[in-house]
C-alpha positions in Angstrom: 62.4 216.9 62.5 62.4 220.6 63.5 65.6 222.5 62.8 66.9 226.1 62.3 69.1 226.9 59.3 71.5 229.8 59.0 72.8 230.5 55.5 75.6 232.9 54.5 75.0 235.3 57.4 77.3 238.4 57.7 77.3 241.2 60.3 79.5 244.3 60.8 79.6 246.6 63.8 80.7 250.0 62.7 84.0 249.3 60.8 84.5 245.9 62.5 83.5 242.7 60.7 82.1 240.3 63.3 81.4 237.3 61.0 81.4 236.8 57.3 79.1 234.4 55.3 78.7 231.9 58.1 76.3 228.9 57.7 75.1 226.2 60.0 72.1 224.3 61.2 70.8 223.5 64.7 68.9 220.2 64.7 66.4 218.8 67.2 67.8 218.2 70.7 71.2 219.6 69.8 72.8 221.5 72.7 75.3 223.9 71.2 77.9 225.9 73.1 79.1 229.0 71.3 82.6 230.3 72.3 85.0 233.0 71.1 87.0 235.9 72.4 84.9 238.8 73.7 84.1 241.1 70.7 83.9 238.4 68.1 80.1 238.8 67.9 78.7 236.0 70.0 75.9 238.1 71.6 75.2 239.7 68.2 74.8 236.2 66.6 72.4 235.2 69.4 70.3 238.3 68.8 70.1 237.7 65.1 68.9 234.1 65.6 66.4 235.3 68.2 65.0 237.8 65.7 66.1 240.9 67.7 68.6 242.1 65.2 69.0 241.7 61.4 72.0 240.4 59.5 73.7 242.5 56.9 73.5 239.5 54.5 72.2 236.0 54.5 69.0 234.4 55.9 67.7 232.3 58.7 64.9 229.8 58.1 62.8 227.5 60.2 59.4 225.9 60.3 56.4 228.3 60.8 55.6 226.9 64.2 59.2 227.0 65.3 59.5 228.8 68.7 62.6 230.6 70.2 63.1 232.0 73.7 66.1 234.2 74.4 67.9 235.1 77.6 70.0 238.3 77.2 73.1 238.9 79.2 71.4 242.0 80.6 67.7 241.2 80.4 65.2 244.0 80.2 62.2 243.4 82.6 59.1 245.4 83.5 60.0 246.9 86.9 56.3 247.3 87.9 55.4 243.6 87.3 55.5 241.0 90.1 57.8 238.0 89.7 55.0 235.8 88.7 53.6 238.3 86.2 57.0 238.7 84.6 57.5 234.9 84.4 54.2 234.4 82.7 54.9 237.3 80.3 55.6 236.2 76.8 54.1 235.2 73.4 54.1 231.5 73.8 50.5 230.1 73.8 50.9 228.4 77.2 52.3 231.6 78.8 49.4 233.7 77.4 46.9 231.1 78.8 48.5 231.0 82.3 48.7 234.8 82.3 45.0 235.1 81.5 44.2 232.5 84.1 46.1 234.3 86.8 44.4 237.6 85.9 40.9 236.1 85.8 41.6 234.3 89.2 42.4 237.7 90.7 39.2 239.2 89.3 37.2 236.3 90.7 38.7 236.8 94.1 37.5 240.4 94.1 34.0 239.6 92.6 33.3 235.9 93.4 29.6 236.2 92.5 30.1 237.7 89.0 28.7 235.1 86.6 30.5 236.5 83.6 33.9 236.1 85.3 32.8 232.7 86.5 32.1 231.6 82.9 35.4 233.1 81.7 37.2 231.1 84.5 35.4 227.9 83.4 36.5 228.4 79.8 40.1 229.1 80.9 40.1 226.0 83.1 39.1 223.9 80.1 41.9 225.3 78.0 44.3 224.7 80.9 43.2 221.1 80.9 43.7 220.8 77.2 47.2 222.2 77.2 48.2 220.5 80.4 49.0 224.0 81.7 48.5 223.0 85.4 51.8 221.1 85.3 53.4 224.1 83.6 52.2 226.5 86.3 53.5 224.2 89.1 56.7 223.8 87.1 57.1 227.6 86.9 57.0 228.0 90.6 59.3 225.0 91.1 61.9 226.5 88.7 61.8 229.9 90.5 62.4 228.2 93.9 65.3 226.2 92.5 66.8 229.4 91.3 66.4 231.0 94.7 63.3 233.1 94.1 60.7 232.4 96.7 58.6 235.6 97.0 56.5 235.5 93.8 54.6 238.7 94.7 57.6 240.9 94.9 58.0 243.7 92.3 60.8 243.3 89.8 62.0 246.8 90.7 62.7 245.6 94.2 65.0 242.8 93.1 68.9 242.8 92.9 70.6 242.5 89.5 71.3 238.9 90.1 67.7 238.1 91.1 66.4 239.8 88.0 68.7 237.6 85.8 67.3 234.5 87.6 63.7 235.6 87.0 64.5 236.2 83.3 66.1 232.7 83.2 63.0 231.1 84.7 60.8 233.0 82.2 62.6 231.4 79.2 62.8 228.0 80.7 59.1 227.9 81.4 58.2 228.7 77.8 59.8 225.4 76.7 60.5 226.6 73.1 62.0 224.6 70.2 65.2 226.6 70.6 66.4 228.0 73.9 69.0 230.7 73.5 71.0 231.5 76.7 73.6 234.3 77.0 75.7 233.7 80.1 73.0 231.8 82.1 75.3 230.9 85.0 76.1 234.5 85.9 74.8 235.3 89.4 73.9 231.6 90.2 75.4 229.8 93.2 76.7 226.3 92.8 73.5 224.5 93.7 71.5 226.5 91.1 74.2 225.9 88.5 74.1 222.2 89.2 70.3 222.2 89.0 70.4 224.1 85.7 73.0 221.6 84.3 70.7 218.7 85.0 67.6 220.6 83.7 69.3 221.4 80.4 70.7 217.9 80.0 67.2 216.6 80.0 65.7 219.4 77.9 63.6 218.1 75.0 64.2 221.1 72.6 67.5 222.5 71.2 69.8 224.8 73.1 72.3 227.5 71.9 74.3 229.0 74.8 77.2 231.3 75.5 78.9 230.7 78.9 82.4 231.1 80.5 81.7 228.1 82.8 83.8 225.4 81.2 82.5 222.5 83.4 79.0 223.6 82.5 79.8 223.5 78.8 81.5 220.1 79.3 78.3 218.7 81.0 75.6 220.3 78.8 77.0 220.7 75.3 77.0 218.0 72.6 78.2 220.3 69.9 80.5 223.4 69.9 80.6 226.5 67.7 83.7 228.8 67.7 83.7 232.3 66.3 87.2 233.2 65.3 88.4 235.8 62.8 85.0 236.3 61.2 84.6 232.5 60.6 82.5 229.9 62.4 84.0 226.5 63.2 81.8 223.6 64.2 83.0 220.7 66.5 81.1 217.6 67.6 81.1 216.9 71.3 81.5 218.9 74.5 84.2 221.4 75.7 86.9 218.7 76.1 86.3 217.5 72.5 86.5 221.1 71.3 89.9 221.5 73.0 91.2 218.4 71.3 89.9 219.4 67.8 90.9 223.0 68.3 94.5 222.0 69.1 94.6 219.7 66.0 93.2 222.5 63.8 95.7 225.0 65.0 98.5 222.5 64.5 97.4 221.9 60.9 97.1 225.6 60.1 100.4 227.1 58.9 99.5 230.5 60.1 98.6 229.5 63.7 100.4 231.5 66.4 102.8 229.5 68.5 101.6 231.1 71.7 98.0 230.1 71.1 99.1 226.5 70.4 100.9 226.5 73.8 97.8 228.0 75.4 95.5 225.3 74.2 98.0 222.6 74.9 98.1 223.7 78.5 94.4 223.9 78.7 94.2 220.4 77.1 96.5 219.0 79.7 94.3 220.5 82.5 91.1 219.1 81.2 92.8 215.7 81.0 94.3 215.6 84.5 91.9 218.1 86.3 88.9 217.3 88.4 88.6 213.8 89.8 85.2 213.7 88.2 86.9 213.5 84.8 89.0 210.4 85.6 86.3 208.1 84.2 86.9 208.9 80.5 86.9 206.0 78.1 90.3 204.5 77.4 90.1 205.3 73.8 89.4 208.9 74.6 92.4 209.1 77.0 94.6 207.6 74.3 93.5 210.2 71.8 94.4 212.9 74.3 97.9 211.3 74.8 98.5 211.0 71.1 97.6 214.6 70.6 99.9 215.7 73.4 102.8 213.7 71.9 102.1 215.2 68.5 102.2 218.7 69.9 105.3 218.1 72.0 107.2 216.6 69.1 106.6 219.6 66.9 108.8 222.6 66.5 109.8 224.0 69.9 107.9 227.1 70.9 109.9 230.3 70.3 107.8 232.2 72.8 106.2 231.0 76.0 103.1 232.9 77.1 104.8 234.6 80.1 102.6 237.0 81.9 104.4 236.8 85.2 105.0 240.5 85.8 107.5 241.8 88.2 105.3 242.6 91.2 106.1 244.6 94.3 107.9 242.9 97.2 105.5 241.4 99.8 106.6 241.0 103.4 105.6 238.3 105.9 102.5 240.1 107.0 99.5 240.3 104.6 96.0 240.3 106.3 94.8 239.3 109.7 91.3 239.5 111.1 91.0 239.1 114.8 87.6 238.5 116.5 86.0 240.2 113.5 82.2 240.9 113.4 80.1 242.5 110.7 76.3 242.9 110.4 73.7 244.5 108.2 70.7 245.3 110.4 69.6 241.7 111.4 71.9 239.9 108.9 75.1 238.5 110.3 78.0 238.4 107.9 81.0 237.8 110.3 80.7 236.7 113.9 84.0 236.7 115.9 85.8 235.5 112.8 89.6 235.0 112.8 91.7 234.8 109.6 95.4 234.9 108.9 96.4 235.4 105.2 100.0 234.4 104.5 102.3 235.2 101.6 101.6 232.8 98.7 98.1 232.0 99.8 95.5 231.1 97.1 92.1 231.4 98.7 88.7 230.9 97.1 85.6 232.3 98.9 82.4 230.4 98.2 78.8 230.3 99.6 75.2 231.0 98.6 74.1 234.3 97.2 73.7 236.8 100.0 76.0 235.0 102.4 78.4 238.0 102.4 81.2 237.0 100.1 81.6 240.4 98.4 81.3 242.0 101.8 84.3 240.0 103.1 86.3 241.1 100.0 85.4 244.7 100.6 86.6 244.5 104.2 89.9 243.1 103.0 90.1 245.9 100.5 89.4 248.5 103.3 86.3 249.7 101.5 84.2 248.6 104.5 85.0 248.7 108.2 84.3 246.1 110.9 81.6 246.6 113.5 83.8 244.8 116.0 87.3 243.3 116.1 90.6 244.2 114.5 91.8 244.2 110.9 95.6 244.3 110.3 97.2 244.9 106.9 100.9 244.5 106.2 102.9 247.6 105.4 104.2 246.1 102.1 100.8 245.1 100.7 100.1 246.6 97.3 96.5 245.7 96.5 94.5 245.5 93.2 90.8 244.9 93.6 88.9 243.5 90.5 85.2 244.3 91.3 82.1 243.1 89.6 81.6 246.6 88.3 84.5 248.1 86.3 85.8 251.5 87.4 84.5 254.4 85.4 86.2 254.5 82.1 86.6 257.5 79.8 85.0 255.8 76.8 86.3 258.4 74.4 89.9 257.4 75.1 91.6 254.9 72.9 92.7 251.5 74.4 96.4 252.2 74.2 96.0 255.6 75.9 94.0 254.0 78.7 96.7 251.4 79.4 99.5 253.9 79.2 97.9 255.9 82.1 99.1 253.0 84.3 102.5 252.4 82.7 104.3 252.8 79.4 106.3 249.7 80.0 106.2 246.8 82.6 108.9 244.4 83.7 108.4 240.7 83.9 109.7 238.5 86.7 112.7 237.4 84.6 113.8 241.0 84.0 112.4 241.5 80.5 110.7 244.8 79.6 107.3 244.7 77.8 105.6 247.7 76.3 102.0 248.6 76.9 101.2 247.6 73.3 102.8 244.2 73.9 100.7 243.7 77.0 97.6 244.5 75.0 98.6 241.8 72.5 99.1 239.3 75.3 95.6 239.9 76.5 94.3 239.1 73.1 94.0 242.6 71.6 95.6 242.5 68.2 97.8 245.5 67.2 95.3 246.9 64.7 92.8 247.4 67.5 94.9 249.4 69.9 93.7 252.7 68.6 90.0 251.8 69.0 88.0 254.1 71.3 86.8 252.2 74.4 83.2 253.0 73.6 83.4 250.7 70.6 84.4 247.7 72.7 82.0 245.0 73.8 81.1 244.6 77.4 83.5 241.6 77.8 86.4 243.5 76.0 86.0 246.4 78.4 86.2 244.0 81.4 89.4 242.4 79.9 90.9 245.9 79.4 90.1 246.8 83.0 91.6 243.6 84.3 94.8 244.2 82.3 95.1 247.7 83.7 94.9 246.4 87.3 97.5 243.7 86.7 99.9 246.4 85.2 99.9 248.2 88.5 102.3 245.5 89.7 100.2 244.4 92.8 101.4 241.7 95.3 97.8 241.0 96.5 94.9 240.4 94.1 91.3 240.5 95.3 89.0 239.2 92.5 85.2 239.5 92.8 83.6 237.1 90.3 86.3 237.6 87.7 84.9 235.0 85.3 81.6 236.9 84.7 81.5 238.4 81.2 85.0 237.1 80.3 85.4 234.5 77.5 87.0 231.1 78.0 90.2 232.1 76.2 90.7 235.2 78.3 90.1 233.1 81.4 92.8 230.7 80.3 95.2 233.6 79.9 94.3 234.9 83.4 94.7 231.4 84.9 98.1 231.2 83.2 99.1 234.5 84.8 97.9 233.6 88.2 99.8 230.3 88.1 103.1 232.2 88.2 101.8 235.2 90.2 104.2 235.4 93.2 101.8 237.2 95.5 98.5 236.4 97.2 95.2 235.7 95.3 91.8 235.9 97.1 88.8 235.3 94.8 85.1 235.1 95.1 83.7 232.9 92.3 80.9 230.5 91.4 83.0 229.1 88.6 84.1 225.6 89.6 86.7 225.3 86.8 88.4 228.6 87.7 88.5 227.8 91.4 89.9 224.3 90.7 92.8 225.9 88.8 93.4 228.9 91.1 92.4 228.2 94.7 94.3 225.9 97.1 92.2 226.8 100.1 88.5 227.6 100.5 86.5 229.8 102.9 83.0 228.5 102.9 80.4 231.1 104.0 77.5 229.1 105.5 75.4 232.2 106.5 74.6 233.7 109.9 78.3 234.4 110.4 79.5 230.8 110.2 82.6 230.3 108.0 84.4 227.0 107.5 87.9 226.5 106.1 88.7 223.7 103.6 92.2 222.9 102.3 92.0 221.7 98.7 90.4 222.7 95.5 86.7 223.1 94.7 86.1 219.7 93.2 87.7 218.0 96.3 85.5 220.1 98.5 82.3 219.0 96.6 83.5 215.4 96.7 83.8 215.6 100.5 80.4 217.4 100.8 78.7 214.7 98.6 80.2 211.9 100.7 79.0 213.5 103.9 75.5 213.8 102.4 75.5 210.2 101.4 76.7 209.2 104.8 73.9 211.2 106.5 71.3 209.6 104.2 72.6 206.1 104.8 72.7 206.4 108.6 69.1 207.0 109.6 68.0 207.2 113.2 66.1 204.1 114.4 62.4 204.9 114.8 61.5 204.8 118.6 58.8 202.2 118.0 61.0 199.8 116.1 61.1 196.4 117.6 64.4 194.6 118.7 66.5 192.8 116.1 64.5 190.2 114.3 66.9 187.4 114.9 66.3 187.7 118.6 62.5 187.6 118.1 60.7 184.3 118.0 57.1 185.5 117.8 55.0 188.6 117.6 54.0 190.3 120.7 50.3 191.1 121.3 50.9 194.7 120.3 52.7 193.7 117.1 50.0 191.2 116.2 47.5 194.0 116.4 49.8 196.2 114.3 50.2 193.4 111.7 46.5 193.0 111.4 46.0 196.8 110.7 49.1 197.8 108.8 47.8 196.9 105.3 44.8 199.2 105.8 47.1 202.0 107.1 49.3 201.7 104.1 46.3 201.8 101.7 44.9 204.9 103.4 48.3 206.6 103.2 48.6 205.9 99.5 45.0 207.2 98.9 45.9 210.4 100.9 49.0 210.9 98.7 46.8 210.6 95.6 44.4 213.2 97.0 47.2 215.6 97.7 48.6 215.2 94.2 45.2 216.0 92.7 44.8 219.0 95.1 48.2 220.3 94.1 47.2 220.3 90.4 44.3 222.5 91.2 46.1 225.1 93.4 46.7 227.5 90.5 48.5 230.6 91.8 47.9 229.9 95.5 51.6 229.4 96.3 51.0 229.3 100.1 48.5 226.4 99.7 51.0 224.6 97.3 53.8 224.9 99.9 51.5 223.4 102.6 50.5 220.5 100.3 54.2 219.9 99.3 55.1 219.6 103.0 52.2 217.2 103.7 53.3 215.1 100.7 56.8 214.9 102.0 55.7 213.9 105.5 53.3 211.2 104.0 56.0 209.8 101.8 58.3 209.5 104.8 55.5 207.8 106.7 54.8 205.4 103.8 58.4 204.5 103.5 58.5 203.7 107.3 55.3 201.7 107.0 56.6 199.5 104.2 59.8 198.8 106.1 57.7 198.0 109.2 55.4 195.7 107.1 58.5 193.8 105.8 59.8 193.3 109.3 56.5 192.1 110.8 55.9 189.8 107.8 59.2 188.0 108.3 58.3 187.3 112.0 54.7 186.4 111.2 55.8 183.8 108.6 58.3 182.3 110.9 55.9 182.2 113.9 
C-alpha cells in the first residue's frame, strides 16, 4: 500500500507559528479535506507536502516511486504555450511521452518524408501503446472540454484568470499521481463543472488532499478531514458533516473552548442536518447521533454571548433598484435584452449561470459602474451600497489592521443599540486581539479578503452586492458571514457558484441562460437544481415517436409486406452498425492530437448509438408481431 507520512513537521512565517510538530499519514485512496481559518497555514502545508517549500523541522517520507501533483491557488503557467502544450507539461512519464509524441507529430506534418522523424514517430507510438497513452491523450481533451476549455491551440496568455485555473486543474488531473493536492479547485468553476469534478474525484484511484470553501463539495468528496487550529492538526474520519459533529463534541469537551464558537458550530450543525433536500436520506443512526449532540449542546450552560453581527444599517426606503427594458451588449455578445427587474426591500437574490453569461456585468450595472446601452436604471434615494468585488480594493499594505478598520469607523452600532469598537469587530471576524497590530502585508490572501469584507460591512450599508464572496474565504469565515446576512435588514444580491452559500443566503434566483435570456426562480439553489433535474428526466423519458414507427402492436395482427422485408434485413443492419461503431472507436484511439477529427468521430459515434438504440427497439417490436403471426 502506497502512503505518505508526515512526522513532527513545524513551520513559522515571520514571527507567526503556523503549525507545530504535526504528524499524520495519507493512505491509499484517502480523500482528505483540509480546513482552517485563513492564515493558519493550509496553503503552506500543501506546498511543503508538494515539495515546493521546506519545513522548519520534521520530515515527510513516501515510497521512491510515489508521485504528487499540485494545483496552486494562483497557478503559474507559461504564457507562450498553447493549452495542449501546457496540459502535457510535467515530469510524469506519461506526460513526457505525450509531449514528445505531439512535438514529433508536428515535425512529421512539416516533413512527412523524413525517414528519421518517421522512425522516431514509430518508436513513440510503440511507447504510447505500452503505457496505454492513447487513452490518456483522449482523456486529456475530454477533461479540458468538461472544464469549459474547447480551443486547445489558444495561447495561455490569451486566457482569462478563471480559464488559466481550469487549464492548470486539467494538467494535474491528467497526470493521475498517487497524491493529488488541490488548493481551492472549485474557484472559477460553474455548477456543471463542479458537479463533474465531484464525480471525477469520487472515482479517483489515487489519494487526494484538498483545500476548498465549498462545503457541499467537501461533503461529497472527502472521507477524512484535517483541521488546522492554533498550530495543531486535528484528524476526523468522514466528510464535512461528520467533521461538524466531531468538532462540536471536541469543543464541548475542551474547558477553554469559546462559547461563541460553540454556538457557531451548533448553528452550522443544525443547518447541515436540516438543509438541502438531498441530505434527507441520511441513515437513521446518523440522524439520531445529530439529535443527541444537539440535545447535549442545548442542555449545557446557556451562552453568555450570542454571535450578533447584525449592525445598525442605514434606513432603506421602498424603492431599491428597477431595470426597465434594459439592454447591454459587448460587441456581438448579448448580456441583457429588454430585461425588466424590480428589487424590493428585504430581497435575497442569487445570480447564477455559466461562466461568461454576464453575472458580474449585471452586478456592475446595479453598482453603477457600468451603464446600459438601452433602457432605464432607477436607484432609490435611500440606497447605501457596499460592493464586494472579486478583486479587493487597493490596500495600503504597510498599515496595521486596526488602523485600516478605523479609517471606516472607530465604533459601530448593532441593531439592538449596543456599541462595538473596531477592535471588537475584528475579533468577531476571527482576528484575535494579539493580531490587530499586524501590518496588512503579513496577512495571507484569505485574511486580506476577510479584512476587506469587514471594512465594507462596517460602512453600515442597506444594500449588499457580493461578487463571488466565497472565493478565498475559509469555511468558518463563511459561516460568520452567513450568520451576519441572516439578520441583515437590507437587500442582498450575490453572484456565486457556491451551492451551500446560495442555499443559506438566497431566496430567489436570477438564472442567466446566455444571449440575454434571464429566468427567475423563487426558492433556494438546491430546489432549483431539483426542478431542473426533474425537467431533464422528463425530457429524456418522453421521446418523440419516430416517423416510421408502426401503429400500436395490439392493433396489428400481421406484418405488412414492407415490415416483412424490414424484419428480414434488420439483423444485418444491426450487425453492420455495431461493426461501424467498433471501427470508429479504433479510429478515435489513433487520432492523437487531431482534435477536429476526434470531434467528428465523437459526433458520428453519438449518431450511430442513437441509430442502434432505435434499431434494437424496432427489432423487439417486429419480433413480437412475427412470433404472433
